[in-house]
Backbone as CSV, one residue per row, in Angstrom:
resi,resn,N_x,N_y,N_z,CA_x,CA_y,CA_z,C_x,C_y,C_z
1,MET,235.502,-103.301,109.139,236.670,-102.672,109.465,236.062,-101.926,110.573
2,ASN,235.044,-101.497,110.877,234.671,-100.932,112.029,234.215,-101.878,113.261
3,ALA,234.232,-103.055,113.287,234.011,-103.710,114.257,234.869,-103.889,115.378
4,PRO,236.200,-103.441,114.825,237.374,-103.340,115.862,237.490,-102.055,116.494
5,VAL,236.957,-101.057,116.306,236.614,-99.660,116.450,235.519,-99.779,117.482
6,LEU,234.514,-100.402,117.238,233.161,-100.744,118.323,233.622,-101.619,119.174
7,MET,234.250,-102.614,119.053,234.725,-103.292,120.376,235.670,-102.271,121.189
8,TRP,236.420,-101.687,120.638,237.495,-101.104,121.528,236.727,-99.925,122.382
9,ALA,235.459,-99.065,121.775,234.769,-98.106,122.189,233.827,-98.861,123.503
10,LEU,233.315,-100.170,122.992,232.447,-100.882,123.894,233.071,-101.031,125.434
11,ASN,234.496,-101.652,124.898,235.575,-101.969,126.390,235.927,-100.553,126.800
12,LEU,236.218,-99.596,126.391,236.301,-98.121,126.979,234.907,-97.755,127.702
13,ALA,233.884,-97.737,127.340,232.544,-97.379,127.668,232.441,-98.513,128.920
14,SER,232.479,-99.447,128.796,232.254,-100.843,130.211,233.047,-100.590,131.076
15,VAL,234.228,-100.183,131.042,235.428,-99.792,132.099,234.889,-98.679,132.673
16,ALA,234.637,-97.414,131.652,234.152,-96.327,132.813,232.787,-96.379,133.312
17,VAL,231.874,-97.477,132.816,230.884,-97.295,133.642,230.838,-98.065,134.960
18,ALA,232.145,-99.203,134.789,232.396,-99.855,135.821,232.965,-98.844,137.038
19,VAL,233.945,-98.273,136.688,234.456,-97.471,137.724,233.454,-96.271,138.365
20,ALA,232.682,-95.519,137.357,231.452,-94.924,138.072,230.500,-95.629,138.981
21,MET,230.389,-97.139,138.933,229.596,-97.926,139.872,230.652,-98.173,140.927
22,VAL,231.854,-98.379,140.986,232.717,-98.688,142.238,232.599,-97.112,142.741
23,LEU,232.762,-95.972,142.321,232.629,-94.669,142.991,231.402,-94.554,143.723
24,CYS,230.186,-94.870,142.794,228.941,-94.827,143.605,228.587,-95.695,144.840
25,ALA,229.387,-96.891,144.706,229.408,-97.773,145.904,230.071,-97.370,147.132
26,TRP,231.283,-96.337,146.727,231.946,-96.011,147.584,231.110,-95.030,148.615
27,ARG,230.351,-94.032,147.875,229.458,-92.964,148.092,228.392,-93.702,149.094
28,LEU,227.691,-94.754,148.577,226.575,-95.330,149.144,227.189,-96.029,150.564
29,TRP,228.516,-96.188,150.611,228.937,-97.050,151.706,229.301,-95.902,152.932
30,LEU,230.016,-94.781,152.340,230.443,-93.841,153.282,229.885,-92.456,153.138
31,GLY,228.745,-92.044,152.358,227.726,-91.216,152.209,227.545,-90.445,153.620
32,PRO,227.875,-89.204,153.947,227.761,-88.469,155.000,226.256,-88.403,155.782
33,GLU,225.151,-88.189,154.650,224.085,-88.264,155.095,223.138,-89.192,154.536
34,THR,221.667,-89.384,154.721,220.887,-90.468,154.083,220.552,-90.136,152.872
35,THR,220.559,-88.758,152.507,220.154,-88.205,151.294,221.617,-88.707,150.160
36,ASP,222.499,-88.265,150.685,223.605,-88.637,149.725,223.640,-90.236,149.492
37,ARG,223.177,-91.284,150.373,223.083,-92.523,150.024,222.259,-92.721,148.942
38,ILE,220.883,-91.990,149.310,219.954,-92.545,148.033,220.217,-92.191,146.833
39,LEU,220.894,-91.065,146.636,221.213,-90.378,145.369,222.529,-91.316,144.620
40,ALA,223.282,-91.843,145.787,224.278,-93.105,145.571,223.674,-94.296,144.807
41,LEU,222.606,-94.514,145.233,221.993,-95.821,144.972,221.153,-95.698,143.891
42,ASP,220.614,-94.264,143.660,219.762,-93.948,142.269,220.748,-94.181,141.080
43,THR,222.195,-93.666,141.626,222.957,-93.564,140.238,223.751,-94.613,140.166
44,LEU,223.893,-95.498,140.962,224.342,-96.852,140.607,223.241,-97.727,139.930
45,TYR,221.787,-97.580,140.215,220.935,-98.213,139.213,221.188,-97.773,138.001
46,ILE,221.193,-96.422,137.339,221.606,-96.060,136.326,222.523,-96.424,135.669
47,ASN,223.953,-96.632,136.517,225.265,-97.234,136.000,224.766,-98.625,135.588
48,MET,223.801,-99.267,136.609,223.741,-100.976,136.024,222.735,-100.937,134.898
49,VAL,222.096,-99.972,134.693,221.596,-100.102,133.355,222.275,-99.683,132.215
50,ALA,223.222,-98.924,132.494,224.023,-98.609,131.096,225.204,-99.655,131.091
51,LEU,225.728,-100.527,132.099,226.474,-101.414,131.947,225.549,-102.680,130.974
52,VAL,224.339,-102.905,131.186,223.683,-104.090,130.956,223.375,-103.825,129.345
53,VAL,223.150,-102.670,129.229,222.909,-102.049,127.571,224.065,-102.403,126.426
54,LEU,225.464,-101.895,127.563,226.610,-102.321,126.759,226.833,-103.694,126.476
55,LEU,226.644,-104.302,127.499,226.800,-105.908,127.322,225.825,-106.370,126.414
56,GLY,224.605,-106.070,126.105,223.821,-106.587,125.569,224.190,-105.785,123.752
57,LEU,224.921,-104.638,123.703,225.482,-104.225,122.544,226.602,-105.632,122.057
58,ARG,227.572,-105.408,123.049,228.853,-106.470,122.794,228.089,-107.802,122.410
59,TRP,227.289,-108.496,123.180,227.083,-109.623,123.307,225.791,-110.108,122.103
60,ASN,225.500,-108.919,121.535,224.308,-108.865,120.419,223.068,-109.459,120.551
61,THR,222.607,-109.481,121.805,221.450,-110.100,122.316,220.394,-109.090,122.748
62,ALA,218.890,-109.263,122.492,217.953,-108.400,122.644,217.397,-108.622,124.176
63,MET,217.760,-109.675,124.886,217.105,-110.205,125.904,217.691,-109.128,127.104
64,LEU,218.931,-108.808,127.121,219.671,-107.631,127.928,219.057,-106.429,127.970
65,PHE,218.571,-106.128,126.760,217.857,-104.952,126.662,216.505,-104.863,127.414
66,GLU,215.915,-105.901,127.748,214.523,-106.200,128.402,214.989,-106.020,130.008
67,VAL,216.038,-106.795,130.207,216.565,-106.760,131.447,216.934,-105.358,132.093
68,ALA,217.521,-104.833,131.220,217.942,-103.055,131.264,216.472,-102.314,131.426
69,LEU,215.494,-102.662,130.889,214.139,-102.035,131.122,213.658,-102.578,132.466
70,LEU,213.593,-103.718,133.106,213.228,-104.058,134.262,213.861,-103.644,135.370
71,VAL,215.478,-103.514,135.236,216.238,-103.063,135.975,216.001,-101.546,136.680
72,SER,215.617,-100.696,135.201,215.377,-99.472,135.500,213.914,-98.891,136.202
73,MET,213.102,-99.684,135.789,211.938,-99.595,136.780,211.875,-100.175,138.050
74,LEU,212.655,-100.970,138.415,212.915,-101.232,139.921,213.312,-100.077,140.912
75,GLY,214.490,-99.762,139.782,215.262,-98.538,140.533,214.474,-97.339,140.654
76,PHE,213.659,-97.220,139.752,212.575,-95.852,140.029,211.887,-95.900,141.222
77,VAL,211.315,-97.330,141.239,210.183,-97.557,142.488,210.729,-97.623,143.753
78,GLY,211.954,-98.253,143.674,212.959,-98.059,144.792,213.286,-96.942,145.426
79,THR,213.631,-95.810,144.603,214.051,-94.686,145.013,212.800,-93.873,145.278
80,VAL,211.814,-94.096,144.600,210.671,-93.214,145.026,210.210,-93.777,146.283
81,GLY,210.061,-95.099,146.487,209.855,-95.642,148.033,210.435,-95.238,148.920
82,LEU,211.785,-95.066,148.805,213.017,-94.485,149.740,212.614,-93.283,150.142
83,ALA,212.511,-92.177,148.882,212.127,-91.034,149.118,211.045,-90.801,150.192
84,ARG,210.057,-91.344,149.653,208.650,-91.081,150.499,208.953,-91.416,152.032
85,TYR,209.607,-92.660,152.154,209.736,-93.246,153.565,210.941,-92.150,154.448
86,LEU,211.763,-91.384,153.917,212.555,-90.352,154.561,211.412,-88.954,154.777
87,THR,210.687,-88.666,153.497,210.136,-87.626,153.901,208.654,-88.010,154.743
88,ARG,207.772,-88.853,154.726,206.892,-89.211,155.640,206.968,-90.007,156.456
89,GLY,207.494,-90.981,156.705,207.995,-92.365,157.742,206.995,-93.225,157.194
90,ASP,206.475,-93.376,156.175,205.650,-94.581,155.331,205.730,-94.633,153.799
91,VAL,205.568,-95.649,153.230,205.702,-95.842,151.673,204.504,-95.441,151.231
92,VAL,203.308,-96.382,151.693,201.814,-96.190,151.327,200.854,-95.727,152.391
93,GLU,200.063,-94.844,152.008,199.325,-94.420,153.268,198.227,-95.421,153.130
């Protein structure tokens, strides 16, 4: 009895996260400053992790949760690398 409600909620959440990803991509493309673009990229990574987790719940597979963990780690490292490049001019000293 709860399965249709769960599927409806997963569909609604997937659509909401997809809309958020489109808006982040728009800010990434048009962002007036570089810092806005970096924040949009970071938010895009977070939304991608949320979408992968939602798909893992929908398809009932544990492998997508590992993919979400890898994407989140790569997103963190990428954001830190971009921030260090903008503040110092290099990533590794």
